[in-house]
C-alpha positions in Angstrom: 18.6 9.2 8.1 19.0 6.0 9.6 15.8 3.6 9.4 15.1 1.2 12.2 15.0 -2.5 12.3 11.0 -2.1 13.0 10.7 0.4 9.9 12.5 -2.0 7.6 10.9 -4.5 8.6 7.3 -3.2 8.1 8.8 -1.5 4.9 10.0 -4.6 3.4 6.6 -6.8 3.9 5.0 -3.4 1.5 7.8 -3.8 -0.4 7.5 -7.7 -0.7 3.7 -7.4 -0.6 2.2 -5.0 -2.3 4.9 -3.8 -5.0 6.8 -6.5 -5.9 4.0 -8.7 -7.1 6.1 -11.0 -9.5 8.8 -12.1 -6.4 11.9 -11.2 -8.3 13.8 -8.6 -5.9 12.4 -4.8 -7.7 9.9 -3.2 -8.4 8.8 -2.4 -11.9 5.8 -1.3 -14.1 4.9 -5.0 -14.9 4.6 -5.3 -10.9 1.8 -3.0 -11.3 0.4 -4.3 -14.1 0.4 -7.5 -12.3 -1.4 -5.8 -9.4 -4.1 -4.4 -12.0 -4.7 -7.5 -13.0 -5.7 -9.2 -9.6 -7.7 -6.3 -7.6 -9.6 -6.7 -11.0 -10.3 -10.7 -11.3 -11.1 -10.0 -7.2 -14.0 -7.0 -7.9 -14.5 -8.2 -11.7 -13.5 -5.5 -13.5 -13.4 -5.7 -17.1 -11.1 -4.6 -19.4 -11.6 -1.7 -21.3 -14.7 -0.8 -18.0 -14.7 2.5 -17.1 -13.7 1.6 -13.3 -11.2 -0.6 -15.0 -9.3 2.1 -16.7 -9.3 4.0 -13.5 -8.3 1.9 -11.6 -5.5 1.1 -14.1 -4.3 4.4 -14.8 -4.3 6.0 -11.0 -2.2 2.3 -10.5 0.4 4.0 -13.2 0.6 7.5 -11.9 1.7 5.8 -8.9 4.5 4.1 -10.8 5.6 7.0 -12.2 5.8 8.8 -8.8 7.4 6.2 -7.4 10.0 5.9 -10.4 10.5 9.7 -10.3 11.1 10.0 -6.8 13.0 6.6 -5.7 14.8 5.5 -9.3 18.1 7.3 -8.4 19.8 5.1 -11.3 17.0 6.1 -14.1 17.1 2.4 -14.8 12.9 2.3 -14.3 13.7 -0.2 -11.8 13.2 0.2 -7.9 15.8 -1.6 -5.9 14.6 -2.3 -2.1 17.4 -0.3 -1.1 16.0 2.4 -3.1 12.7 1.9 -1.1 13.8 2.3 1.9 15.7 5.4 1.0 12.3 7.0 0.0 10.9 6.2 3.1 14.0 7.6 5.0 13.7 11.1 3.4 11.4 13.6 4.4 11.5 15.0 0.7 9.1 12.8 -0.3 5.7 13.9 0.9 4.2 14.1 -3.1 4.5 10.9 -3.7 3.4 9.5 -0.3 0.1 11.8 -0.2 -0.5 10.3 -3.4 0.1 7.1 -2.3 -1.6 7.5 0.6 -4.5 9.2 -0.8 -4.8 6.3 -3.5 -4.8 2.8 -0.7 -7.5 4.6 0.7 -9.8 4.7 -2.8 -8.6 1.8 -3.3 -9.9 0.1 -0.3 -13.4 2.7 0.1 -15.2 0.8 -3.1 -18.5 2.1 -1.5 -16.8 5.7 -1.9 -18.7 6.2 1.2 -15.4 7.7 3.2 -15.0 4.9 5.5 -13.4 1.3 4.7 -15.3 -1.4 6.1 -14.1 -5.0 6.6 -15.3 -6.4 3.1 -13.6 -3.2 1.5 -10.4 -4.4 3.6 -10.7 -7.7 3.2 -10.8 -7.3 -0.5 -7.5 -5.6 -0.8 -6.1 -8.0 1.6 -7.0 -11.1 -0.9 -6.2 -9.2 -4.1 -2.6 -9.5 -2.5 -2.8 -12.5 -1.0 -2.8 -11.6 2.9 -4.4 -14.5 4.5 -8.0 -14.0 5.7 -6.4 -14.6 9.7 -4.2 -11.8 9.0 -6.7 -9.4 7.5 -9.1 -10.3 9.9 -6.9 -9.6 13.0 -5.2 -6.3 11.6 -9.0 -5.2 10.4 -9.9 -5.9 14.3 -6.5 -3.2 15.8 -7.4 -0.8 12.9 -11.1 -0.5 13.6 -10.8 0.0 17.3 -10.7 3.8 16.5 -13.9 3.6 15.2 -14.7 4.0 11.5 -12.1 4.0 9.3 -12.4 7.3 7.4 -9.5 9.2 5.6 -8.4 11.5 9.2 -8.1 7.9 10.9 -6.4 6.6 8.1 -3.8 9.4 7.5 -2.8 8.6 11.1 -2.9 5.3 10.7 -0.9 5.6 7.8 1.7 8.1 10.4 2.1 4.8 12.1 3.0 2.5 9.8 5.8 5.0 7.8 6.9 6.8 10.5 6.8 5.2 13.8 9.1 2.7 15.5 7.0 1.3 18.3 6.2 -2.5 16.7 2.7 -2.2 18.5 1.4 0.9 17.0 -2.1 0.6 15.7 -1.7 1.6 12.3 1.3 -1.2 11.9 -1.7 -3.0 10.9 -3.3 -1.3 8.1 -1.4 -3.0 5.1 -3.1 -6.9 7.0 -0.1 -7.9 8.8 0.2 -6.9 12.9 3.7 -6.1 13.6 4.6 -6.4 17.4 
């Protein structure tokens, strides 16, 4: 299955912003460890705290599943091509669902079942998304009402599955496409 230019652009944005934290052009366990540190710093989690351990465990679980499904040459590195192939193949639903649920819970820090502006902007900030981009994106995705898991799942499907550059879900990662 081939990816459209729109889907590739969205996938590249997530790859570069949320996964390749050290900017070396690939995804490795070290990128996840840096992401954990960024989240902990923004949210004032301390190493050894239960919350820090929980976030760390979830991040590393995402890495292990990503490595399992995407790292076809088994070298503990996920390249951009492997990342694209992961999303082009419908066979990786377990990882995709795990990642979606993880991103929702990462943003729903209050645990109330919805993502509000403060929660959304906090995650965006920890991945160096500008406040302006985050604000524009939140306006788009919150038009559907409270962002609960059902709304988030619909937006998620738009982001990763739609070739429509104007789909509302294209804004769930803090950048508007289209």
